[in-house]
Structures are given as structure tokens and as C-alpha cells.
C-alpha positions as CSV (number, residue, x, y, z in Angstrom):
1,M,-7.1,-5.9,-29.9
2,S,-9.7,-3.3,-31.6
3,G,-9.2,-0.6,-28.5
4,D,-13.1,-0.4,-28.7
5,F,-15.2,-2.0,-25.9
6,P,-18.6,-0.8,-26.2
7,I,-20.2,-0.7,-22.3
8,A,-24.0,-2.0,-22.3
9,T,-26.8,-0.2,-21.0
10,L,-27.3,-2.5,-18.0
11,D,-22.9,-2.2,-16.7
12,L,-23.4,1.7,-17.6
13,V,-26.4,1.4,-14.8
14,I,-23.9,-0.6,-12.3
15,I,-21.3,1.5,-12.5
16,A,-23.6,4.6,-11.8
17,G,-25.2,2.5,-9.0
18,Y,-22.1,2.3,-7.4
19,F,-21.1,5.6,-7.4
20,L,-24.7,7.0,-6.2
21,I,-24.1,4.4,-3.2
22,V,-20.3,5.9,-2.4
23,F,-21.5,9.0,-2.8
24,G,-24.2,8.4,0.0
25,I,-22.5,6.9,2.6
26,G,-19.8,10.1,2.2
27,Y,-22.9,12.1,2.4
28,V,-24.4,9.9,6.0
29,L,-20.8,10.0,7.2
30,A,-19.9,13.7,6.5
31,K,-23.0,14.7,8.9
32,R,-21.5,13.1,11.8
33,T,-17.3,14.0,11.1
34,E,-16.3,17.0,13.6
35,S,-13.4,17.1,14.8
36,G,-10.0,16.3,13.7
37,D,-10.5,12.9,15.3
38,D,-13.6,11.8,13.3
39,L,-11.8,13.0,10.2
40,F,-8.7,11.0,11.0
41,L,-9.1,7.9,12.5
42,A,-13.0,7.8,12.2
43,G,-13.0,8.5,15.9
44,R,-10.8,5.6,17.3
45,S,-13.7,3.4,16.6
46,L,-12.5,0.8,14.0
47,A,-13.7,-2.9,14.5
48,W,-11.0,-5.4,13.1
49,G,-13.6,-6.7,10.2
50,T,-13.6,-3.4,8.6
51,I,-10.4,-2.8,9.2
52,G,-8.9,-5.8,7.4
53,F,-11.4,-5.2,5.0
54,S,-9.8,-1.4,4.6
55,L,-5.9,-2.9,4.4
56,F,-7.5,-5.1,2.1
57,A,-9.1,-2.9,-0.3
58,S,-6.9,0.1,-0.2
59,N,-3.8,-2.0,-0.8
60,I,-5.1,-3.6,-3.3
61,S,-6.3,-1.0,-5.9
62,S,-3.2,0.4,-8.6
63,T,-0.8,-1.6,-7.2
64,T,-2.5,-5.2,-7.6
65,L,-5.6,-4.6,-10.5
66,I,-3.2,-2.8,-13.1
67,G,-0.1,-3.0,-11.7
68,L,0.2,-6.2,-10.1
69,A,-1.4,-8.3,-13.6
70,G,0.7,-6.0,-15.8
71,D,4.1,-7.0,-14.2
72,A,2.7,-10.8,-14.0
73,Y,1.9,-10.2,-17.8
74,R,5.4,-9.1,-18.9
75,M,7.7,-10.8,-16.0
76,G,5.6,-14.6,-14.3
77,I,4.0,-15.1,-11.4
78,A,7.4,-14.0,-8.7
79,V,5.5,-10.5,-8.5
80,S,3.4,-12.0,-5.7
81,N,6.4,-12.3,-2.8
82,Y,5.1,-8.5,-2.4
83,E,1.4,-10.1,-2.0
84,W,2.1,-13.2,0.4
85,M,4.7,-11.6,2.2
86,A,2.8,-8.8,3.0
87,G,0.8,-11.5,5.7
88,V,4.1,-12.0,7.3
89,V,5.1,-8.8,7.8
90,L,1.8,-8.2,9.5
91,V,2.2,-10.6,11.7
92,F,5.7,-9.0,12.8
93,I,3.9,-5.4,13.9
94,A,0.7,-7.0,14.7
95,I,3.1,-8.2,18.0
96,F,5.8,-5.7,17.9
97,F,4.7,-3.0,16.8
98,I,1.0,-2.2,17.3
99,P,1.4,-2.1,20.7
100,F,3.2,0.8,20.8
101,F,0.5,2.2,18.3
102,I,-1.9,2.4,20.0
103,R,-0.6,2.0,23.6
104,S,0.7,5.9,22.8
105,R,-2.6,6.8,20.5
106,L,-1.0,7.4,18.0
107,T,-3.2,10.1,15.4
108,T,0.4,9.6,12.6
109,I,3.2,7.6,12.2
110,P,5.8,10.6,12.7
111,E,4.5,11.1,16.1
112,Y,6.3,8.1,17.6
113,L,9.8,9.5,16.4
114,E,9.0,13.0,18.2
115,R,8.4,10.3,21.7
116,R,11.3,8.2,20.9
117,F,13.8,10.4,19.3
118,D,13.6,14.4,19.0
119,V,10.7,16.7,16.4
120,R,13.4,16.9,13.7
121,S,13.1,13.1,12.8
122,R,9.3,13.4,13.6
123,K,9.2,16.3,10.5
124,Y,11.6,14.9,8.4
125,F,9.6,11.5,8.3
126,S,6.7,12.9,7.7
127,G,7.4,15.4,5.3
128,L,8.5,12.4,3.5
129,T,5.6,10.1,3.9
130,I,3.8,13.1,2.4
131,F,5.3,13.2,-0.9
132,T,5.1,9.4,-1.1
133,S,1.7,9.7,-1.0
134,V,0.8,12.5,-3.2
135,M,3.5,11.8,-5.7
136,I,3.5,8.0,-5.8
137,D,0.2,6.1,-4.0
138,T,-2.0,9.0,-5.2
139,A,-0.9,10.1,-8.4
140,G,-0.3,6.6,-9.1
141,G,-3.9,5.6,-8.4
142,I,-5.5,8.6,-10.7
143,Y,-3.0,7.0,-13.2
144,A,-4.4,3.7,-12.9
145,G,-8.1,4.6,-13.5
146,T,-7.5,7.1,-16.1
147,V,-5.8,4.0,-18.0
148,V,-8.9,1.7,-16.9
149,L,-11.3,4.3,-18.5
150,R,-9.5,5.1,-21.9
151,T,-9.5,1.1,-22.1
152,F,-12.6,1.2,-22.1
153,F,-13.8,4.3,-23.6
154,P,-10.4,5.6,-25.5
155,E,-12.0,8.8,-26.4
156,L,-11.2,9.9,-23.2
157,P,-8.8,12.8,-23.1
158,F,-6.2,11.6,-20.5
159,I,-5.4,14.8,-17.7
160,P,-9.1,15.6,-17.7
161,T,-9.9,12.6,-17.0
162,A,-7.0,12.6,-14.0
163,L,-8.5,15.2,-12.8
164,A,-12.3,14.3,-12.8
165,L,-11.1,11.0,-10.9
166,A,-9.4,13.1,-8.4
167,I,-12.1,15.9,-7.9
168,I,-14.5,12.8,-6.7
169,A,-12.3,11.4,-4.6
170,G,-11.0,14.2,-3.0
171,L,-14.6,15.3,-2.3
172,Y,-16.2,12.5,-0.3
173,T,-12.5,11.9,1.1
174,A,-12.4,15.2,2.4
175,A,-16.5,15.4,3.2
176,G,-16.8,11.9,5.2
177,G,-12.5,11.6,6.5
178,L,-11.8,8.5,7.0
179,A,-14.7,6.8,8.7
180,A,-16.1,7.2,4.1
181,V,-12.6,5.9,3.1
182,V,-13.2,2.6,5.4
183,Y,-17.0,2.2,5.3
184,T,-16.8,2.7,1.0
185,D,-13.3,0.0,1.5
186,I,-15.2,-2.3,2.8
187,L,-18.1,-2.4,-0.3
188,Q,-15.0,-2.4,-3.0
189,A,-13.6,-4.8,-1.3
190,V,-16.5,-7.8,-1.5
191,I,-16.9,-6.5,-5.2
192,L,-13.3,-6.9,-5.7
193,I,-12.5,-10.2,-4.6
194,V,-15.8,-11.4,-6.3
195,G,-14.9,-9.8,-9.7
196,S,-11.5,-10.6,-9.6
197,T,-12.7,-14.1,-9.0
198,A,-14.8,-14.5,-12.0
199,I,-11.5,-13.3,-14.0
200,A,-9.9,-16.0,-12.7
201,V,-12.0,-18.7,-13.0
202,I,-12.9,-17.5,-16.5
203,T,-9.1,-17.0,-18.0
204,F,-7.7,-21.1,-16.3
205,G,-11.0,-21.9,-18.4
206,Q,-9.0,-21.3,-21.7
207,F,-6.4,-23.6,-20.7
208,D,-9.1,-26.1,-20.0
209,Y,-8.8,-25.7,-16.2
210,S,-5.2,-27.9,-17.0
211,W,-2.1,-26.2,-14.9
212,A,0.2,-28.9,-17.1
213,Q,-1.6,-26.6,-20.3
214,A,-0.8,-23.5,-19.1
215,T,2.6,-24.4,-17.5
216,A,3.2,-25.6,-21.5
217,Q,2.3,-22.7,-23.1
218,L,3.5,-20.2,-21.4
219,P,7.3,-19.4,-21.1
220,E,9.7,-21.4,-18.8
221,G,9.5,-20.2,-15.3
222,H,6.5,-17.9,-15.9
223,L,4.2,-19.7,-13.6
224,S,7.3,-20.4,-10.4
225,L,7.8,-17.7,-7.8
226,M,11.3,-18.1,-7.1
227,R,13.5,-17.0,-10.2
228,P,17.3,-16.8,-10.4
229,L,18.9,-14.7,-9.2
230,G,20.2,-12.6,-13.0
231,D,16.0,-12.7,-13.2
232,E,14.8,-8.8,-14.7
233,G,11.4,-9.0,-12.8
234,L,12.2,-10.2,-9.3
235,P,14.9,-12.4,-8.0
236,W,15.2,-14.7,-5.4
237,L,17.5,-12.6,-3.6
238,G,15.5,-9.2,-3.5
239,T,12.9,-11.4,-2.2
240,L,14.8,-12.6,0.9
241,I,16.2,-9.5,1.1
242,G,14.3,-7.0,-0.4
243,V,10.7,-7.3,-0.3
244,P,10.3,-7.6,3.6
245,I,12.3,-3.8,3.5
246,L,9.5,-3.0,1.8
247,G,6.6,-4.3,2.6
248,F,7.7,-3.3,6.3
249,Y,7.6,-0.3,5.6
250,Y,4.2,-0.1,3.3
251,W,2.4,-2.4,6.1
252,G,3.7,-1.1,9.3
253,L,4.8,2.9,8.4
254,N,2.8,4.1,5.7
255,Q,0.5,6.4,7.2
256,Y,-2.4,6.0,4.1
257,I,-2.5,2.2,5.3
258,I,-1.4,1.4,8.9
259,Q,-4.0,5.3,10.2
260,R,-6.7,1.9,10.1
261,V,-5.1,0.3,12.9
262,L,-4.5,3.4,14.4
263,G,-8.1,4.5,14.4
264,A,-8.8,0.6,15.9
265,K,-11.3,0.9,19.1
266,D,-8.3,-1.2,21.4
267,L,-5.6,-3.1,20.5
268,K,-7.1,-6.7,20.7
269,N,-9.1,-5.1,17.3
270,A,-5.8,-3.5,15.5
271,R,-4.4,-6.8,15.6
272,W,-7.0,-9.3,14.5
273,G,-8.2,-6.5,11.8
274,A,-4.0,-6.9,10.8
275,M,-4.6,-10.7,10.8
276,L,-7.7,-10.8,8.4
277,G,-6.0,-8.0,6.3
278,G,-2.5,-10.8,6.0
279,A,-4.6,-13.8,5.5
280,L,-7.0,-11.9,2.6
281,K,-3.7,-10.6,1.2
282,L,-2.9,-14.3,0.3
283,L,-6.0,-14.2,-2.3
284,P,-3.8,-11.9,-5.2
285,L,-1.8,-14.8,-6.0
286,F,-4.9,-16.3,-7.8
287,I,-7.6,-14.0,-9.0
288,M,-5.1,-11.0,-9.8
289,V,-1.6,-12.4,-10.4
290,L,-2.3,-15.7,-12.4
291,P,-4.7,-14.1,-15.0
292,G,-2.2,-11.8,-15.5
293,A,0.4,-14.2,-16.3
294,F,-2.2,-16.8,-18.3
295,A,-3.0,-13.5,-20.8
296,L,0.3,-13.8,-22.2
297,E,-0.2,-17.2,-24.3
298,L,-4.2,-15.1,-24.4
299,Y,-3.2,-12.0,-25.9
300,P,0.3,-11.7,-26.4
301,N,0.2,-8.8,-28.3
302,L,-0.8,-6.1,-25.9
303,E,1.6,-3.1,-26.1
304,N,0.8,-1.5,-22.7
305,P,1.2,-4.5,-20.1
306,D,-1.1,-1.7,-17.1
307,Q,-4.2,-3.2,-19.6
308,V,-3.7,-6.0,-19.2
309,F,-6.6,-6.8,-16.4
310,P,-9.0,-4.3,-18.2
311,V,-8.5,-5.8,-21.5
312,L,-9.6,-9.6,-19.6
313,V,-12.5,-7.6,-18.4
314,T,-13.6,-6.6,-21.4
315,E,-13.1,-9.5,-23.7
316,L,-13.8,-12.3,-21.5
317,L,-17.3,-11.2,-19.1
318,P,-21.0,-11.6,-20.0
319,V,-22.8,-8.3,-19.5
320,G,-23.8,-7.5,-16.3
321,I,-20.6,-8.7,-15.0
322,L,-18.9,-6.7,-16.7
323,G,-20.2,-3.8,-15.1
324,L,-19.9,-5.4,-11.6
325,V,-15.7,-5.9,-12.2
326,L,-15.1,-2.4,-14.2
327,A,-17.1,-0.8,-10.7
328,G,-14.7,-3.3,-8.7
329,L,-11.7,-1.3,-11.3
330,I,-12.8,2.7,-10.6
331,A,-13.8,1.1,-7.1
332,A,-9.9,-0.1,-6.6
333,I,-8.9,3.2,-8.0
334,M,-10.8,5.4,-5.7
335,S,-10.2,3.3,-2.8
336,T,-6.4,4.5,-3.5
337,I,-6.9,7.9,-3.9
338,D,-9.2,8.7,-1.4
339,S,-6.9,6.5,1.6
340,T,-3.9,8.6,0.2
341,L,-5.4,12.2,0.3
342,N,-6.6,11.5,3.6
343,S,-3.8,10.6,5.8
344,A,-1.7,13.0,3.5
345,S,-3.7,15.8,4.5
346,T,-3.7,14.3,8.3
347,L,-0.2,14.9,8.0
348,I,0.2,18.0,7.5
349,T,-2.6,19.6,9.7
350,I,-1.4,17.4,12.6
351,D,2.4,17.4,11.9
352,F,2.7,21.0,10.1
353,I,-0.3,22.9,11.1
354,K,-1.7,22.4,14.4
355,P,1.7,22.5,16.3
356,T,1.9,26.2,15.6
357,R,-1.5,26.6,16.1
358,P,-1.9,25.1,19.5
359,D,-4.9,26.9,19.5
360,L,-7.2,25.7,16.7
361,T,-10.3,24.2,18.0
362,P,-10.9,20.3,16.7
363,N,-13.5,21.9,14.4
364,D,-10.8,24.0,13.3
365,V,-8.4,21.0,13.0
366,G,-11.8,19.2,10.5
367,K,-11.5,22.6,8.2
368,I,-8.0,22.5,7.5
369,G,-8.0,19.0,6.7
370,R,-10.9,19.1,4.7
371,I,-9.3,22.2,2.8
372,T,-6.1,20.2,2.2
373,T,-7.2,17.4,0.8
374,L,-8.8,19.6,-1.7
375,V,-5.6,20.2,-2.8
376,L,-3.2,17.6,-2.5
377,M,-6.2,16.1,-4.5
378,L,-5.2,18.6,-7.2
379,L,-0.8,18.6,-7.1
380,A,-1.1,14.3,-7.4
381,A,-3.8,14.6,-10.5
382,A,-0.7,17.2,-12.2
383,W,1.6,14.3,-11.6
384,A,-0.1,11.8,-12.5
385,P,0.3,12.0,-16.4
386,M,4.4,12.0,-15.7
387,I,4.0,8.6,-14.3
388,R,3.2,7.5,-18.3
389,E,7.4,8.3,-19.0
390,F,8.1,5.1,-16.8
391,P,8.0,1.4,-17.7
392,G,5.2,0.2,-15.7
393,L,2.8,1.6,-12.6
394,W,4.6,-1.2,-10.5
395,S,7.8,-0.8,-11.4
396,Y,7.3,2.9,-10.9
397,I,6.1,2.7,-7.7
398,Q,8.6,-0.2,-6.1
399,S,11.9,1.1,-7.5
400,V,11.2,4.7,-6.4
401,L,10.5,3.4,-2.6
402,S,13.6,0.7,-2.5
403,Y,15.6,4.0,-1.8
404,L,13.8,5.6,0.2
405,V,12.3,3.8,2.9
406,P,15.9,2.1,4.4
407,P,16.7,4.7,6.4
408,V,13.2,4.8,7.9
409,V,13.1,1.0,8.4
410,A,16.3,1.1,10.0
411,I,15.8,3.5,12.7
412,F,12.3,2.1,13.4
413,L,13.9,-0.8,14.1
414,L,16.7,-0.1,15.9
415,G,14.1,2.5,17.5
416,V,11.9,-0.5,19.1
417,F,14.8,-2.8,19.6
418,W,18.0,-1.1,21.0
419,Q,17.4,1.2,23.6
420,R,20.5,3.1,23.3
421,T,19.7,4.5,19.4
422,N,19.1,8.3,20.4
423,A,18.3,11.5,18.5
424,Q,21.5,12.0,16.9
425,G,22.1,8.7,15.5
426,A,17.9,8.6,13.6
427,F,17.8,12.4,12.9
428,W,21.7,11.9,11.0
429,T,20.4,8.3,9.3
430,L,17.6,9.7,8.4
431,V,19.7,12.8,6.0
432,G,22.5,10.0,5.3
433,G,21.1,7.0,4.8
434,H,18.9,9.8,1.9
435,A,22.1,11.0,0.7
436,L,23.7,7.7,0.2
437,S,20.2,6.2,-1.5
438,L,20.6,9.0,-3.8
439,A,24.8,8.5,-5.0
440,V,24.1,4.7,-5.3
441,F,20.2,6.2,-7.7
442,L,22.8,8.1,-9.8
443,H,25.2,5.0,-10.4
444,A,22.2,2.6,-10.3
445,T,20.2,1.7,-13.7
446,D,17.4,2.7,-12.3
447,G,18.6,6.2,-12.0
448,L,18.7,6.4,-16.0
449,L,21.5,8.3,-16.8
450,Y,24.0,5.5,-17.7
451,E,23.7,3.4,-21.1
452,T,25.9,1.0,-18.8
453,A,25.7,1.7,-15.5
454,P,28.0,0.7,-13.2
455,I,26.1,-0.3,-10.2
456,D,23.6,-3.1,-12.4
457,L,21.6,-4.2,-9.5
458,H,17.6,-5.0,-9.2
459,F,15.8,-2.6,-6.9
460,T,14.8,-5.3,-4.2
461,I,18.5,-6.1,-3.5
462,I,19.6,-2.5,-3.3
463,A,16.9,-2.1,-1.0
464,G,18.2,-4.5,0.8
465,I,21.7,-3.3,1.3
466,L,21.1,0.2,1.8
467,T,18.7,-0.7,4.6
468,A,22.0,-2.7,6.2
469,L,24.2,0.5,6.0
470,C,21.3,2.4,7.1
471,L,21.3,0.0,9.4
472,V,25.1,0.4,10.2
473,M,25.0,4.7,10.6
474,V,22.3,4.0,13.3
475,V,24.4,2.0,15.9
476,G,27.6,3.9,14.7
477,F,26.1,7.8,14.4
478,S,24.4,6.8,18.4
479,L,27.9,5.9,19.6
480,T,29.2,8.8,18.2
481,L,27.0,11.7,18.7
482,G,25.1,12.6,21.8
483,A,24.5,10.1,24.5
484,A,22.4,7.6,25.6
485,P,18.7,8.3,26.3
486,S,17.1,8.5,29.9
487,P,15.4,5.7,31.2
488,E,12.3,8.6,31.2
489,K,12.3,8.9,27.5
490,L,12.0,5.5,26.8
491,E,9.5,4.1,29.0
492,D,6.1,2.6,27.2
493,L,8.5,3.5,23.5
494,T,10.7,-0.2,23.1
495,W,10.6,-3.3,23.5
496,S,12.6,-4.4,26.4
497,G,10.8,-5.4,28.9
498,R,7.4,-5.5,27.4
499,A,5.2,-8.2,28.2
500,T,3.5,-9.9,24.2
501,E,0.6,-9.5,25.6
502,T,-1.9,-8.6,27.8
503,A,-5.6,-10.2,28.9
504,L,-5.1,-13.3,26.6
505,A,-6.9,-15.2,29.2
506,D,-10.5,-14.5,29.1
507,M,-10.5,-15.0,25.4
508,S,-11.3,-18.2,22.8
509,W,-8.8,-19.9,21.2
510,Y,-9.4,-18.8,17.7
511,Q,-9.1,-15.0,19.2
512,D,-5.8,-15.4,20.4
513,Y,-3.5,-13.4,17.7
514,R,-0.9,-15.7,18.2
515,I,-3.1,-18.7,16.9
516,Q,-4.2,-16.5,14.2
517,S,-0.5,-15.6,13.5
518,A,0.4,-19.5,13.0
519,V,-2.6,-19.7,10.8
520,V,-1.3,-16.6,8.0
521,L,2.3,-18.0,8.2
522,G,1.5,-21.4,7.5
523,L,-1.3,-21.0,5.0
524,T,2.3,-18.8,3.6
525,A,4.4,-21.5,3.9
526,V,1.8,-24.0,1.6
527,M,1.1,-21.4,-0.9
528,L,5.9,-21.0,-1.2
529,V,5.9,-25.0,-1.6
530,V,3.5,-25.3,-4.6
531,F,3.9,-22.9,-6.6
532,W,7.9,-22.4,-5.6
């Protein structure tokens, strides 16, 4: 690989046209964005199609096009277990959690913890979410975008490029808010799917469209979803007990993802949007992961696996289509940056600033949210270059989350499904669970403190074990610290006594979320059987 990828004039025109459209959308929506509700939740007006495509586009960016393709290049297609598991998780969330979120008219997920427990748990989780949004998701998006641009334009300096990406995303997010984010996401999702499909077809064509030929030329197990227990990439036990934990946090509790659902016009659209997002998450295996896995045979000597998708784009696509896909790559990166900036700004404004200044008008909240967005943009841009010190973008994101999310998942699960969970149990599980996570991290392979670590387990297995221990903590602390919550405290906040649905009689069969759930789970099962 020479590292020199000249871009044709037509490709540059296509890229420039994309950015003009994005800024046009931001400009139009900025005129309609006045209050905090407009800025953070698009006026609670989002329909299911917008929600579903926005869920897909926001997630698909750095963690799929760059991180997933890179990990598939190194380890094989088992990394796509994170992707199909999203459909399973979204079905679970749509049935059991979205009703609470929509009926409570939440603006942020931490609000639920204050209503169910107390303000301590809300502030704790909100602070944690802000940290992960800025230092993991936003910074990861900026890093991925910089890697892509420097693959095409090697002369670009890393830090100024990262800063420029952050500024572009930050400005139109601060102006148009969530509406600007989700409507540009629809455009981005279409570009990503079309461009990635073209890459997949052309890449598979290098093997004469023969699965047998591809399997024969790649390492054993490279094209299998389930890997042995000792596999370095993703062992089967990690898929079973760890990936669902990470998926539940990411798709159900992560503000920057679930914010689209909170902005739904009603419960039906929220659930339908989640189902569409779950169905779309079956696509990455075919149009993003498999090309990365095939690339090991086509380009075996790449120094940085995170460059594999940009290399496929430049080596295989003709002029014009190359510009479209490059625009899609940049769109994907921008989608993560804008989404995480908006969600972190929402949390700081709603959970920390507004409670201390109750006299703020809706317009004041909107102004503070914009200023906060720009400050977070600069912090994320400053941290993004540090990600270069990690083995890969995907490993950076998933390994950090494996230690941070188990206590949060534990208190949400038992908070909804076990009425005896109380405020003391929730708060001290957050504190104790993260103390335990830190201790395990320092003694694990990922901690990098030992040449031979005392705990040598894959981070997904560690996530599953930590979550089980945190569930025990919730039970223990709730039973020994404080009394059971009063019935008034639990009203409409736990699953007990709740109907699974309301007003289904007036819907067509295909509008029934239960039918949609069965379709998503059925397609997932078929894919597992085929690629096992």
C-alpha cells in the first residue's frame, strides 16, 4: 500500500455537496429550535422511521465502519455478534423498558433513577454517562474520522484534523439540536447502506462470489460467528454472558442512543422505531464485517487494521462511487460526534444546571445547551489523539465499557423487575460495583499493569461476571440498608402489575410490536444457524 490515494474532482464535488446539504438541514432546523425540549428531544415529534434509521446511523459510525471492519480483519466475523445481539436487546427493551420511559416523559435516562430511587443515583449515573459520551463515543468518533481522512489525505496533521471534525459537528449540533442530528442521520443511513453494499459486493467478487473459495483462503474459523473459549477476539462465553450486558447498556441506557426513542411522538412509534433499528442491525455482518474479514487475504500487510475499510474504498471503487462512499464514511463519523455531543449536553443541562437554577426559561435552557455542546466538543477533540495508544478503536470502546456498565445494568434490571430494590441498594451498588470493577481492571490483562496478569479473561467474560456480582450487591444492600420503597414510590416505575401493551385492537397485524419482535428474532436465529 503506497498510502497515496488521489481523489478525483467528481468525488470531491460529491463530498462537498453532502456537507452543503448537512449544513442546510442544520440551518433550517436552527430557526425552529427555541426551547430545551426542541434542542434535546426534537419537540417529542419523531416518527418510527426517523427513529429507526437514526438509531442505525448513529451506532454504525465509528464502531462499525471503522472499528468492526478493523476487528474483522484481525480476528474474523465473530465481532459481528455485537451487531445481531442489538436486535435481541432492542426487542427486550421495547417490550419491558420503553413503556416506562415514554409514559414518564423522560428527557434523560438518569431521570428514571431519581424517580425510582433518589437524586444521588441520578447524578452518579448522569456523570458516568457524560464521561463515556465524551471520552469514549465522541472522542472515538473524532479519532475514527481523522483516521479515515488521513488515509485519503496522508499530509493532514492528526490533531488539527481532529479539531476541525469536532468543530464542524459541534456547530450544527449546537444550532439544530436533536432534530438536526436525526434528520441528517436518515441521509447518512441511506448513504452508508448503499456505499457499504457496493463495497461488500465488489470485495466478495474478488473471490469469484464463492464462499468455499473465501473460506479456503482465509484462516480457519475466520468466517465463523462462534469461536472457542480461549479465542482472543470474542469467545463464545463472552457472546453469551458479556455481549448482552454491553448491548443492554448501549441500546437501552446510553443517552446518546435512547434519546431518539425519548423523542418519539408516542409509545407506538417508539417501539416501531426500536424494531426497525433492530432489523437494520442485521445488515452490518453482510455489508461491513465480511468485507473486513475478506480484506485479510486481499491486503494482508496493513499496519493499522482500523484502516481496512478506507483502503477497500480507495482500492476497489470507481470514481463517483468512491466519492459517495467517502461522503458516507465522513457522514458516519459525524453521526457519532453529533449524537454524543447532543446527549452529553442534554445531561449536563437537565441533570446538573437546571436543578440548581429552576427559574430558567425554555429559551435559557436551549442557550445553555448550545454552549455546553461547544465546550464538550473541545474536550473530546483534545482526548481523541490519545486513542492512538490503544490496540484498536473497537477494543478501546468495548473494553472500557465492560468495566463501567455492570453496576448500572444491575440496578436498572432489578429496579424494574424487583420492587424491594431501594435507594440505598442502588447507590451503594454503583459505588461498590465500580470499586470492584477498578480492582478487577488493575489485575486483568486489559489493565496493562502486569506482564502476566492474575486475571486473564476476555473483557466480555469479565463484564458478565461483574454484572452477576453487582446483582448480588443490589440484593444485599437493599435488604440490609434501608426499608422497602413505599407503594407510592413505585407507582408506574416497576414491571409488577403492568400490562404488556395498550390499544392493540385497532392495529393491523403488521403493526403489532409482538409480531415485529418475532420477525427480528427469527431472522437473527436464521443468521446464527447459517454462520455458526
